[in-house]
C-alpha positions in Angstrom: -6.9 19.4 -5.4 -6.2 19.7 -9.1 -7.1 16.8 -11.4 -3.9 15.0 -12.3 -3.1 14.0 -15.9 -2.4 10.4 -14.7 -3.5 8.7 -11.5 -3.7 5.1 -10.2 -7.4 4.1 -10.0 -8.2 1.7 -7.2 -11.5 -0.1 -7.2 -13.1 -0.4 -3.8 -16.4 -2.1 -2.9 -17.7 0.9 -1.1 -15.2 2.4 1.3 -12.8 4.5 -0.9 -13.1 7.5 1.3 -12.4 5.6 4.5 -9.3 4.0 2.8 -8.1 7.4 1.5 -8.4 9.0 4.9 -6.5 6.1 6.5 -3.7 6.3 4.0 -3.5 10.1 4.5 -3.2 9.5 8.3 -0.4 7.0 8.0 1.9 7.9 5.1 3.8 11.2 4.6 3.0 13.4 1.6 -0.5 11.9 1.5 -3.8 13.6 1.5 -7.5 13.4 0.6 -8.7 15.6 -2.2 -11.9 16.0 -4.1 -14.8 13.7 -3.3 -17.5 13.2 -5.9 -20.9 11.8 -5.1 -23.0 9.8 -7.5 -25.5 12.0 -9.3 -28.0 9.2 -9.7 -28.4 5.6 -8.6 -25.9 3.2 -10.2 -25.5 -0.7 -10.2 -23.8 -0.9 -6.8 -25.0 2.3 -5.1 -27.4 5.2 -4.8 -27.5 8.9 -5.6 -25.6 11.0 -3.1 -23.2 8.2 -2.0 -19.5 8.7 -2.4 -18.5 7.5 -5.9 -15.0 8.8 -6.4 -12.3 10.0 -4.1 -9.1 11.8 -5.2 -6.2 11.1 -2.9 -2.4 11.0 -2.8 -0.2 8.3 -1.2 3.4 9.3 -0.7 3.1 11.8 -3.5 1.4 9.4 -6.0 -2.0 10.6 -7.3 -4.7 8.0 -6.9 -8.4 7.8 -7.5 -10.6 5.6 -5.3 -13.7 4.3 -7.1 -16.6 2.8 -5.2 -17.6 0.3 -7.8 -19.0 -2.5 -5.8 -17.9 -6.1 -5.1 -17.5 -7.2 -8.7 -13.7 -6.7 -8.9 -11.8 -7.5 -5.6 -8.2 -6.6 -5.1 -5.4 -9.0 -5.9 -1.6 -9.0 -5.3 -1.3 -8.1 -9.0 -1.4 -4.5 -7.8 0.4 -3.3 -4.7 1.9 -0.1 -3.2 5.6 -0.5 -2.5 6.6 1.8 0.4 10.4 2.0 0.8 11.6 2.5 4.4 14.9 3.6 5.9 14.7 2.1 9.4 13.2 -0.7 11.4 11.1 1.8 13.2 9.6 3.2 10.0 9.1 -0.4 8.7 7.3 -1.3 11.9 5.1 1.8 11.9 3.7 1.3 8.4 3.4 -2.5 8.8 1.7 -2.2 12.2 -0.7 0.5 11.0 -1.9 -1.6 8.0 -2.1 -4.9 9.8 -3.4 -3.4 13.0 -6.3 -1.7 11.2 -7.9 -4.9 10.2 -5.3 -5.9 7.6 -3.4 -9.1 7.3 0.3 -10.2 7.1 1.6 -12.0 4.1 5.1 -13.1 3.2 8.3 -11.3 2.3 7.3 -7.8 3.4 3.8 -8.0 1.9 0.6 -7.2 3.8 -3.0 -6.4 2.9 -5.1 -3.6 4.3 -8.7 -4.1 5.5 -10.0 -3.0 2.0 -7.9 -5.7 0.3 -5.3 -3.4 -1.2 -1.8 -5.0 -1.1 1.3 -3.3 0.3 5.0 -4.1 0.2 6.7 -2.5 3.1 10.3 -2.8 1.8 13.4 -1.6 3.6 15.8 0.2 1.4 18.6 -2.1 2.5 16.8 -5.1 0.9 16.5 -3.2 -2.4 20.1 -2.2 -2.3 21.1 -5.9 -1.6 19.1 -7.0 -4.6 20.6 -4.3 -6.9 24.1 -5.3 -5.7 23.5 -8.8 -7.0 25.8 -11.8 -6.5 26.3 -13.5 -3.2 25.1 -10.4 -1.3 21.7 -10.6 -3.1 21.5 -14.4 -2.6 22.1 -14.1 1.2 19.6 -11.2 1.6 17.0 -13.0 -0.5 17.4 -16.2 1.3 16.9 -14.5 4.7 13.9 -12.4 3.3 12.1 -15.6 2.2 11.8 -16.6 5.8 10.1 -13.4 6.9 6.7 -11.8 7.0 7.6 -8.3 8.2 11.2 -7.5 7.1 13.8 -7.5 9.8 16.3 -4.8 8.8 19.1 -6.0 11.1 18.8 -9.6 9.7 18.9 -8.2 6.1 22.0 -6.1 7.0 23.7 -9.1 8.6 23.0 -11.2 5.6 24.4 -8.5 3.3 27.6 -8.6 5.2 27.9 -12.3 5.1 
C-alpha cells in the first residue's frame, strides 16, 4: 500500500491491527495495508509488537497507532458512514454494536476500541439540507432514536 500524503491517524491502546481488520471486513472500499512493528521497546510496548497499521475505511486513508491508554477516544472524532437503505444502516450498525460496541443517540455508536461512528442514512442528510419544516420534522424524529429508522425519517420529511 503506498504511503498517502494525508491520512487520519487514530490512536489505539494496543489493538490497531484488530480494529483495521474488522473495519476492512465490514465496510466497502476498505483494506489493511502496511503493518510496522516497533524496532525497540517504547513507553507502552515492546520491540516487535505492532506499532502502526495503515488501513483504508470507505476509501479514506487511515493510520492506526498503538500508543497505549494515555489518549482514549472521544466523540470529538467520528467516522460518518452514509447509507442508502435501512438494510445497509442495520448491517453497519449491527456489525459495530454486535462486535463489542455500544449504541448511542441519533445514529451514533461506538466500536469496541472506543472509536465513534455515525451511521447516517442519506435521507436524513437530505432533509437537513432541505431546511425549513422538513428539516425540523426529520430532526425532531431523529432526536428520539438510537439507530436511525429510515422509514420514520422519510415519513417525517413528507409531513
